[in-house]
PQR file of N, CA, C, O and H, with PARSE charges and radii, in Angstrom:
ATOM      1  N   MET A   1      60.339 106.166 109.922 -0.4000 1.5000
ATOM      2  CA  MET A   1      61.832 106.878 108.911 -0.0000 2.0000
ATOM      3  C   MET A   1      61.921 107.605 110.577  0.5500 1.7000
ATOM      4  O   MET A   1      61.126 108.023 111.418 -0.5500 1.4000
ATOM      5  N   GLU A   2      63.383 107.450 110.423 -0.4000 1.5000
ATOM      6  CA  GLU A   2      63.872 108.380 111.773 -0.0000 2.0000
ATOM      7  C   GLU A   2      63.952 110.043 111.151  0.5500 1.7000
ATOM      8  O   GLU A   2      64.373 110.422 110.059 -0.5500 1.4000
ATOM      9  H   GLU A   2      64.029 107.111 109.739  0.4000 1.0000
ATOM     10  N   HIS A   3      63.291 110.962 112.465 -0.4000 1.5000
ATOM     11  CA  HIS A   3      63.732 112.437 111.911 -0.0000 2.0000
ATOM     12  C   HIS A   3      64.985 112.834 111.868  0.5500 1.7000
ATOM     13  O   HIS A   3      65.728 112.604 112.822 -0.5500 1.4000
ATOM     14  H   HIS A   3      62.949 110.654 113.353  0.4000 1.0000
ATOM     15  N   PHE A   4      65.486 113.595 110.586 -0.4000 1.5000
ATOM     16  CA  PHE A   4      66.724 114.291 110.473 -0.0000 2.0000
ATOM     17  C   PHE A   4      66.915 115.340 112.001  0.5500 1.7000
ATOM     18  O   PHE A   4      66.118 116.128 112.510 -0.5500 1.4000
ATOM     19  H   PHE A   4      64.882 113.782 109.811  0.4000 1.0000
ATOM     20  N   LYS A   5      68.484 114.889 112.466 -0.4000 1.5000
ATOM     21  CA  LYS A   5      68.593 116.046 113.962 -0.0000 2.0000
ATOM     22  C   LYS A   5      70.401 116.159 113.216  0.5500 1.7000
ATOM     23  O   LYS A   5      71.006 115.141 112.880 -0.5500 1.4000
ATOM     24  H   LYS A   5      69.132 114.249 112.053  0.4000 1.0000
ATOM     25  N   PRO A   6      70.804 117.114 113.126 -0.5600 1.5000
ATOM     26  CA  PRO A   6      72.170 117.250 112.609  0.2800 2.0000
ATOM     27  C   PRO A   6      73.227 117.506 113.988  0.5500 1.7000
ATOM     28  O   PRO A   6      73.015 118.496 114.688 -0.5500 1.4000
ATOM     29  N   VAL A   7      74.110 116.775 114.253 -0.4000 1.5000
ATOM     30  CA  VAL A   7      74.922 117.104 115.116 -0.0000 2.0000
ATOM     31  C   VAL A   7      76.338 117.456 114.705  0.5500 1.7000
ATOM     32  O   VAL A   7      76.411 117.473 113.476 -0.5500 1.4000
ATOM     33  H   VAL A   7      74.282 115.970 113.684  0.4000 1.0000
ATOM     34  N   LYS A   8      77.184 117.666 115.138 -0.4000 1.5000
ATOM     35  CA  LYS A   8      78.560 117.921 115.101 -0.0000 2.0000
ATOM     36  C   LYS A   8      79.269 116.655 114.914  0.5500 1.7000
ATOM     37  O   LYS A   8      78.799 115.619 115.386 -0.5500 1.4000
ATOM     38  H   LYS A   8      77.125 117.652 116.137  0.4000 1.0000
ATOM     39  N   SER A   9      80.464 116.664 114.201 -0.4000 1.5000
ATOM     40  CA  SER A   9      81.031 115.565 114.035 -0.0000 2.0000
ATOM     41  C   SER A   9      83.222 115.625 113.154  0.5500 1.7000
ATOM     42  O   SER A   9      83.803 116.056 112.158 -0.5500 1.4000
ATOM     43  H   SER A   9      80.846 117.506 113.818  0.4000 1.0000
ATOM     44  N   ASP A  10      83.417 115.135 113.983 -0.4000 1.5000
ATOM     45  CA  ASP A  10      84.763 115.395 113.354 -0.0000 2.0000
ATOM     46  C   ASP A  10      85.624 114.031 112.461  0.5500 1.7000
ATOM     47  O   ASP A  10      86.824 113.820 112.642 -0.5500 1.4000
ATOM     48  H   ASP A  10      82.945 114.784 114.792  0.4000 1.0000
ATOM     49  N   LYS A  11      84.999 113.426 111.765 -0.4000 1.5000
ATOM     50  CA  LYS A  11      85.274 112.636 110.986 -0.0000 2.0000
ATOM     51  C   LYS A  11      86.075 112.646 109.597  0.5500 1.7000
ATOM     52  O   LYS A  11      85.406 113.324 108.818 -0.5500 1.4000
ATOM     53  H   LYS A  11      84.025 113.598 111.619  0.4000 1.0000
ATOM     54  N   GLU A  12      86.904 112.308 109.148 -0.4000 1.5000
ATOM     55  CA  GLU A  12      88.068 112.554 108.273 -0.0000 2.0000
ATOM     56  C   GLU A  12      86.733 112.656 106.872  0.5500 1.7000
ATOM     57  O   GLU A  12      85.712 111.982 106.740 -0.5500 1.4000
ATOM     58  H   GLU A  12      87.447 111.757 109.782  0.4000 1.0000
ATOM     59  N   LYS A  13      87.326 113.846 105.950 -0.4000 1.5000
ATOM     60  CA  LYS A  13      85.983 114.117 105.103 -0.0000 2.0000
ATOM     61  C   LYS A  13      87.291 114.179 103.549  0.5500 1.7000
ATOM     62  O   LYS A  13      88.521 114.124 103.553 -0.5500 1.4000
ATOM     63  H   LYS A  13      88.156 114.394 106.058  0.4000 1.0000
ATOM     64  N   VAL A  14      86.597 114.271 102.754 -0.4000 1.5000
ATOM     65  CA  VAL A  14      87.293 114.396 101.113 -0.0000 2.0000
ATOM     66  C   VAL A  14      86.723 115.454 100.467  0.5500 1.7000
ATOM     67  O   VAL A  14      85.550 115.768 100.670 -0.5500 1.4000
ATOM     68  H   VAL A  14      85.598 114.315 102.751  0.4000 1.0000
ATOM     69  N   LEU A  15      87.414 116.015  99.734 -0.4000 1.5000
ATOM     70  CA  LEU A  15      86.897 117.134  98.950 -0.0000 2.0000
ATOM     71  C   LEU A  15      86.228 116.800  97.783  0.5500 1.7000
ATOM     72  O   LEU A  15      86.861 116.376  96.816 -0.5500 1.4000
ATOM     73  H   LEU A  15      88.367 115.760  99.570  0.4000 1.0000
ATOM     74  N   VAL A  16      84.905 116.955  97.752 -0.4000 1.5000
ATOM     75  CA  VAL A  16      83.998 116.932  96.208 -0.0000 2.0000
ATOM     76  C   VAL A  16      83.089 118.046  96.135  0.5500 1.7000
ATOM     77  O   VAL A  16      82.466 118.625  97.024 -0.5500 1.4000
ATOM     78  H   VAL A  16      84.391 117.300  98.538  0.4000 1.0000
ATOM     79  N   SER A  17      83.140 118.218  94.949 -0.4000 1.5000
ATOM     80  CA  SER A  17      82.507 119.651  94.328 -0.0000 2.0000
ATOM     81  C   SER A  17      81.117 119.184  94.204  0.5500 1.7000
ATOM     82  O   SER A  17      80.678 118.034  94.160 -0.5500 1.4000
ATOM     83  H   SER A  17      83.647 117.747  94.226  0.4000 1.0000
ATOM     84  N   VAL A  18      80.460 120.431  94.155 -0.4000 1.5000
ATOM     85  CA  VAL A  18      78.859 120.413  93.868 -0.0000 2.0000
ATOM     86  C   VAL A  18      78.404 121.257  93.736  0.5500 1.7000
ATOM     87  O   VAL A  18      78.428 122.173  94.558 -0.5500 1.4000
ATOM     88  H   VAL A  18      80.816 121.365  94.191  0.4000 1.0000
ATOM     89  N   ARG A  19      77.601 121.292  92.272 -0.4000 1.5000
ATOM     90  CA  ARG A  19      76.622 122.681  92.176 -0.0000 2.0000
ATOM     91  C   ARG A  19      74.935 122.787  92.748  0.5500 1.7000
ATOM     92  O   ARG A  19      74.121 121.946  92.367 -0.5500 1.4000
ATOM     93  H   ARG A  19      77.582 120.548  91.604  0.4000 1.0000
ATOM     94  N   LEU A  20      74.555 123.857  93.646 -0.4000 1.5000
ATOM     95  CA  LEU A  20      73.371 123.927  93.697 -0.0000 2.0000
ATOM     96  C   LEU A  20      72.525 125.206  93.547  0.5500 1.7000
ATOM     97  O   LEU A  20      72.993 126.335  93.691 -0.5500 1.4000
ATOM     98  H   LEU A  20      75.216 124.541  93.955  0.4000 1.0000
ATOM     99  N   ASN A  21      71.160 124.920  93.228 -0.4000 1.5000
ATOM    100  CA  ASN A  21      70.741 126.356  92.938 -0.0000 2.0000
ATOM    101  C   ASN A  21      70.670 127.276  93.869  0.5500 1.7000
ATOM    102  O   ASN A  21      69.861 127.015  94.759 -0.5500 1.4000
ATOM    103  H   ASN A  21      70.780 124.002  93.111  0.4000 1.0000
ATOM    104  N   VAL A  22      71.216 128.219  93.963 -0.4000 1.5000
ATOM    105  CA  VAL A  22      70.701 129.180  94.753 -0.0000 2.0000
ATOM    106  C   VAL A  22      69.715 129.618  95.952  0.5500 1.7000
ATOM    107  O   VAL A  22      70.119 130.218  96.949 -0.5500 1.4000
ATOM    108  H   VAL A  22      71.873 128.431  93.240  0.4000 1.0000
ATOM    109  N   ASP A  23      68.686 129.332  95.786 -0.4000 1.5000
ATOM    110  CA  ASP A  23      67.597 128.894  96.646 -0.0000 2.0000
ATOM    111  C   ASP A  23      67.709 127.454  97.725  0.5500 1.7000
ATOM    112  O   ASP A  23      67.454 127.406  98.928 -0.5500 1.4000
ATOM    113  H   ASP A  23      68.358 128.845  94.976  0.4000 1.0000
ATOM    114  N   ILE A  24      68.085 126.578  96.999 -0.4000 1.5000
ATOM    115  CA  ILE A  24      68.255 125.197  97.844 -0.0000 2.0000
ATOM    116  C   ILE A  24      69.770 125.951  98.806  0.5500 1.7000
ATOM    117  O   ILE A  24      69.490 126.174  99.984 -0.5500 1.4000
ATOM    118  H   ILE A  24      68.293 126.618  96.021  0.4000 1.0000
ATOM    119  N   LEU A  25      71.150 126.301  98.421 -0.4000 1.5000
ATOM    120  CA  LEU A  25      72.272 126.676  99.525 -0.0000 2.0000
ATOM    121  C   LEU A  25      71.371 127.974 100.255  0.5500 1.7000
ATOM    122  O   LEU A  25      71.862 128.339 101.324 -0.5500 1.4000
ATOM    123  H   LEU A  25      71.377 126.120  97.464  0.4000 1.0000
ATOM    124  N   GLU A  26      70.503 128.490  99.953 -0.4000 1.5000
ATOM    125  CA  GLU A  26      69.868 129.117 101.212 -0.0000 2.0000
ATOM    126  C   GLU A  26      69.485 128.982 101.882  0.5500 1.7000
ATOM    127  O   GLU A  26      69.590 129.459 103.012 -0.5500 1.4000
ATOM    128  H   GLU A  26      70.105 128.193  99.086  0.4000 1.0000
ATOM    129  N   LYS A  27      68.687 128.044 101.326 -0.4000 1.5000
ATOM    130  CA  LYS A  27      67.986 126.948 102.833 -0.0000 2.0000
ATOM    131  C   LYS A  27      68.700 126.390 103.223  0.5500 1.7000
ATOM    132  O   LYS A  27      68.460 126.291 104.427 -0.5500 1.4000
ATOM    133  H   LYS A  27      68.602 127.657 100.408  0.4000 1.0000
ATOM    134  N   ILE A  28      70.255 125.454 102.767 -0.4000 1.5000
ATOM    135  CA  ILE A  28      70.949 124.893 103.533 -0.0000 2.0000
ATOM    136  C   ILE A  28      71.859 125.774 104.635  0.5500 1.7000
ATOM    137  O   ILE A  28      72.149 125.404 105.772 -0.5500 1.4000
ATOM    138  H   ILE A  28      70.450 125.534 101.790  0.4000 1.0000
ATOM    139  N   ASP A  29      72.246 127.099 103.965 -0.4000 1.5000
ATOM    140  CA  ASP A  29      72.659 128.320 105.231 -0.0000 2.0000
ATOM    141  C   ASP A  29      71.805 128.299 106.411  0.5500 1.7000
ATOM    142  O   ASP A  29      72.260 128.183 107.549 -0.5500 1.4000
ATOM    143  H   ASP A  29      72.010 127.400 103.041  0.4000 1.0000
ATOM    144  N   GLU A  30      70.536 128.415 106.133 -0.4000 1.5000
ATOM    145  CA  GLU A  30      69.909 128.870 107.106 -0.0000 2.0000
ATOM    146  C   GLU A  30      69.636 128.094 108.338  0.5500 1.7000
ATOM    147  O   GLU A  30      69.712 128.386 109.532 -0.5500 1.4000
ATOM    148  H   GLU A  30      70.167 128.510 105.208  0.4000 1.0000
ATOM    149  N   LEU A  31      69.163 126.597 107.449 -0.4000 1.5000
ATOM    150  CA  LEU A  31      69.240 125.372 108.327 -0.0000 2.0000
ATOM    151  C   LEU A  31      70.504 125.075 109.342  0.5500 1.7000
ATOM    152  O   LEU A  31      70.436 124.546 110.452 -0.5500 1.4000
ATOM    153  H   LEU A  31      69.101 126.359 106.480  0.4000 1.0000
ATOM    154  N   SER A  32      71.679 125.562 108.656 -0.4000 1.5000
ATOM    155  CA  SER A  32      73.024 124.810 109.151 -0.0000 2.0000
ATOM    156  C   SER A  32      73.044 125.621 110.078  0.5500 1.7000
ATOM    157  O   SER A  32      73.222 125.129 111.192 -0.5500 1.4000
ATOM    158  H   SER A  32      71.734 125.991 107.754  0.4000 1.0000
ATOM    159  N   ALA A  33      72.862 127.242 109.981 -0.4000 1.5000
ATOM    160  CA  ALA A  33      73.349 128.030 111.240 -0.0000 2.0000
ATOM    161  C   ALA A  33      72.424 127.915 112.309  0.5500 1.7000
ATOM    162  O   ALA A  33      72.729 128.135 113.481 -0.5500 1.4000
ATOM    163  H   ALA A  33      72.718 127.642 109.076  0.4000 1.0000
ATOM    164  N   LYS A  34      70.965 127.475 111.804 -0.4000 1.5000
ATOM    165  CA  LYS A  34      70.316 127.194 113.072 -0.0000 2.0000
ATOM    166  C   LYS A  34      70.724 125.867 114.050  0.5500 1.7000
ATOM    167  O   LYS A  34      70.501 125.778 115.257 -0.5500 1.4000
ATOM    168  H   LYS A  34      70.717 127.297 110.851  0.4000 1.0000
ATOM    169  N   ALA A  35      71.248 125.073 113.364 -0.4000 1.5000
ATOM    170  CA  ALA A  35      71.790 123.704 114.208 -0.0000 2.0000
ATOM    171  C   ALA A  35      73.083 124.173 114.741  0.5500 1.7000
ATOM    172  O   ALA A  35      73.605 123.479 115.613 -0.5500 1.4000
ATOM    173  H   ALA A  35      71.429 125.145 112.383  0.4000 1.0000
ATOM    174  N   ASP A  36      73.787 125.443 114.277 -0.4000 1.5000
ATOM    175  CA  ASP A  36      75.373 125.308 114.952 -0.0000 2.0000
ATOM    176  C   ASP A  36      76.075 124.582 114.449  0.5500 1.7000
ATOM    177  O   ASP A  36      77.039 124.221 115.124 -0.5500 1.4000
ATOM    178  H   ASP A  36      73.363 126.007 113.569  0.4000 1.0000
ATOM    179  N   ILE A  37      75.953 124.115 113.260 -0.4000 1.5000
ATOM    180  CA  ILE A  37      77.113 123.527 112.659 -0.0000 2.0000
ATOM    181  C   ILE A  37      77.078 124.108 111.029  0.5500 1.7000
ATOM    182  O   ILE A  37      76.115 124.520 110.383 -0.5500 1.4000
ATOM    183  H   ILE A  37      75.170 124.408 112.712  0.4000 1.0000
ATOM    184  N   SER A  38      78.538 123.967 110.633 -0.4000 1.5000
ATOM    185  CA  SER A  38      78.852 124.212 109.158 -0.0000 2.0000
ATOM    186  C   SER A  38      78.352 123.765 108.227  0.5500 1.7000
ATOM    187  O   SER A  38      77.869 122.637 108.319 -0.5500 1.4000
ATOM    188  H   SER A  38      79.321 123.633 111.158  0.4000 1.0000
ATOM    189  N   ARG A  39      78.276 124.571 106.847 -0.4000 1.5000
ATOM    190  CA  ARG A  39      77.727 124.274 105.835 -0.0000 2.0000
ATOM    191  C   ARG A  39      77.880 123.032 105.141  0.5500 1.7000
ATOM    192  O   ARG A  39      77.056 122.690 104.293 -0.5500 1.4000
ATOM    193  H   ARG A  39      78.668 125.488 106.772  0.4000 1.0000
ATOM    194  N   ASN A  40      78.805 122.380 105.417 -0.4000 1.5000
ATOM    195  CA  ASN A  40      79.488 121.395 104.783 -0.0000 2.0000
ATOM    196  C   ASN A  40      79.280 119.943 105.662  0.5500 1.7000
ATOM    197  O   ASN A  40      79.367 118.826 105.153 -0.5500 1.4000
ATOM    198  H   ASN A  40      79.475 122.658 106.106  0.4000 1.0000
ATOM    199  N   GLU A  41      79.024 120.183 106.911 -0.4000 1.5000
ATOM    200  CA  GLU A  41      78.649 119.325 108.102 -0.0000 2.0000
ATOM    201  C   GLU A  41      77.155 119.257 107.891  0.5500 1.7000
ATOM    202  O   GLU A  41      76.704 118.129 107.688 -0.5500 1.4000
ATOM    203  H   GLU A  41      78.954 121.090 107.325  0.4000 1.0000
ATOM    204  N   PHE A  42      76.376 120.194 107.904 -0.4000 1.5000
ATOM    205  CA  PHE A  42      74.720 119.871 107.493 -0.0000 2.0000
ATOM    206  C   PHE A  42      74.500 119.267 106.118  0.5500 1.7000
ATOM    207  O   PHE A  42      73.534 118.520 105.966 -0.5500 1.4000
ATOM    208  H   PHE A  42      76.743 121.110 108.069  0.4000 1.0000
ATOM    209  N   ILE A  43      75.359 119.541 105.047 -0.4000 1.5000
ATOM    210  CA  ILE A  43      75.160 118.606 103.882 -0.0000 2.0000
ATOM    211  C   ILE A  43      75.629 117.244 104.134  0.5500 1.7000
ATOM    212  O   ILE A  43      74.817 116.438 103.680 -0.5500 1.4000
ATOM    213  H   ILE A  43      76.144 120.148 105.170  0.4000 1.0000
ATOM    214  N   VAL A  44      76.442 116.795 104.582 -0.4000 1.5000
ATOM    215  CA  VAL A  44      77.030 116.067 104.839 -0.0000 2.0000
ATOM    216  C   VAL A  44      76.177 114.928 105.195  0.5500 1.7000
ATOM    217  O   VAL A  44      75.986 113.885 104.570 -0.5500 1.4000
ATOM    218  H   VAL A  44      77.101 117.451 104.950  0.4000 1.0000
ATOM    219  N   GLN A  45      75.470 115.513 106.860 -0.4000 1.5000
ATOM    220  CA  GLN A  45      74.455 114.742 107.315 -0.0000 2.0000
ATOM    221  C   GLN A  45      72.812 114.507 106.280  0.5500 1.7000
ATOM    222  O   GLN A  45      72.085 113.569 106.607 -0.5500 1.4000
ATOM    223  H   GLN A  45      75.625 116.361 107.368  0.4000 1.0000
ATOM    224  N   CYS A  46      72.583 115.002 105.639 -0.4000 1.5000
ATOM    225  CA  CYS A  46      71.742 115.345 105.456 -0.0000 2.0000
ATOM    226  C   CYS A  46      71.871 114.047 103.933  0.5500 1.7000
ATOM    227  O   CYS A  46      70.907 113.288 103.832 -0.5500 1.4000
ATOM    228  H   CYS A  46      73.174 115.764 105.374  0.4000 1.0000
ATOM    229  N   ILE A  47      72.838 113.915 103.053 -0.4000 1.5000
ATOM    230  CA  ILE A  47      73.163 112.682 102.365 -0.0000 2.0000
ATOM    231  C   ILE A  47      73.189 111.560 103.139  0.5500 1.7000
ATOM    232  O   ILE A  47      72.640 110.502 102.833 -0.5500 1.4000
ATOM    233  H   ILE A  47      73.621 114.531 103.135  0.4000 1.0000
ATOM    234  N   GLN A  48      73.942 111.806 104.337 -0.4000 1.5000
ATOM    235  CA  GLN A  48      73.560 109.930 105.036 -0.0000 2.0000
ATOM    236  C   GLN A  48      72.203 110.448 105.493  0.5500 1.7000
ATOM    237  O   GLN A  48      71.520 109.533 105.031 -0.5500 1.4000
ATOM    238  H   GLN A  48      74.388 112.666 104.586  0.4000 1.0000
ATOM    239  N   TYR A  49      71.573 111.035 105.909 -0.4000 1.5000
ATOM    240  CA  TYR A  49      70.328 110.636 106.016 -0.0000 2.0000
ATOM    241  C   TYR A  49      69.487 109.667 105.074  0.5500 1.7000
ATOM    242  O   TYR A  49      68.770 108.685 105.265 -0.5500 1.4000
ATOM    243  H   TYR A  49      72.127 111.779 106.284  0.4000 1.0000
ATOM    244  N   SER A  50      69.904 110.390 103.983 -0.4000 1.5000
ATOM    245  CA  SER A  50      68.896 110.603 102.907 -0.0000 2.0000
ATOM    246  C   SER A  50      69.235 108.827 102.065  0.5500 1.7000
ATOM    247  O   SER A  50      68.490 108.102 101.406 -0.5500 1.4000
ATOM    248  H   SER A  50      70.487 111.187 103.828  0.4000 1.0000
ATOM    249  N   LEU A  51      70.540 108.687 102.453 -0.4000 1.5000
ATOM    250  CA  LEU A  51      70.938 107.413 101.766 -0.0000 2.0000
ATOM    251  C   LEU A  51      70.548 106.199 103.083  0.5500 1.7000
ATOM    252  O   LEU A  51      70.280 105.047 102.743 -0.5500 1.4000
ATOM    253  H   LEU A  51      71.145 109.276 102.988  0.4000 1.0000
ATOM    254  N   LYS A  52      70.550 106.526 104.314 -0.4000 1.5000
ATOM    255  CA  LYS A  52      69.608 105.400 105.482 -0.0000 2.0000
ATOM    256  C   LYS A  52      68.909 105.438 105.415  0.5500 1.7000
ATOM    257  O   LYS A  52      68.481 104.475 106.052 -0.5500 1.4000
ATOM    258  H   LYS A  52      70.767 107.462 104.591  0.4000 1.0000
ATOM    259  N   ASN A  53      67.708 106.228 104.800 -0.4000 1.5000
ATOM    260  CA  ASN A  53      66.303 106.071 104.601 -0.0000 2.0000
ATOM    261  C   ASN A  53      65.787 106.462 103.179  0.5500 1.7000
ATOM    262  O   ASN A  53      64.944 107.357 103.135 -0.5500 1.4000
ATOM    263  H   ASN A  53      68.055 107.010 104.283  0.4000 1.0000
ATOM    264  N   ILE A  54      66.230 105.850 101.935 -0.4000 1.5000
ATOM    265  CA  ILE A  54      65.565 105.828 100.436 -0.0000 2.0000
ATOM    266  C   ILE A  54      65.528 104.408 100.849  0.5500 1.7000
ATOM    267  O   ILE A  54      66.184 103.554 101.446 -0.5500 1.4000
ATOM    268  H   ILE A  54      66.915 105.122 101.970  0.4000 1.0000
ATOM    269  N   LYS A  55      64.195 104.644 100.092 -0.4000 1.5000
ATOM    270  CA  LYS A  55      63.282 103.172  99.670 -0.0000 2.0000
ATOM    271  C   LYS A  55      64.075 102.487  98.144  0.5500 1.7000
ATOM    272  O   LYS A  55      63.806 103.039  97.077 -0.5500 1.4000
ATOM    273  H   LYS A  55      63.663 105.338  99.607  0.4000 1.0000
ATOM    274  N   ASN A  56      64.933 101.407  98.158 -0.4000 1.5000
ATOM    275  CA  ASN A  56      65.131 100.873  97.231 -0.0000 2.0000
ATOM    276  C   ASN A  56      64.517  99.911  96.686  0.5500 1.7000
ATOM    277  O   ASN A  56      64.095  98.872  97.194 -0.5500 1.4000
ATOM    278  H   ASN A  56      65.151 100.958  99.024  0.4000 1.0000
ATOM    279  N   ASN A  57      64.469 100.315  95.523 -0.4000 1.5000
ATOM    280  CA  ASN A  57      63.651  99.523  94.159 -0.0000 2.0000
ATOM    281  C   ASN A  57      63.467  98.117  94.136  0.5500 1.7000
ATOM    282  O   ASN A  57      62.897  97.585  93.183 -0.5500 1.4000
ATOM    283  H   ASN A  57      64.812 101.159  95.110  0.4000 1.0000
TER
END
């Protein structure tokens, strides 16, 4: 499995609403700031990484 490494991206996006627990959002904010990318871009890349690496049963 590849390691997750967030990067900046300019791809077209669509608005979607998601509810998150406060502790998850705080961790996302911490990690996105560390990677110097927006919260949105970090979440998108986490989802892309998960979809690429998920094991289909």
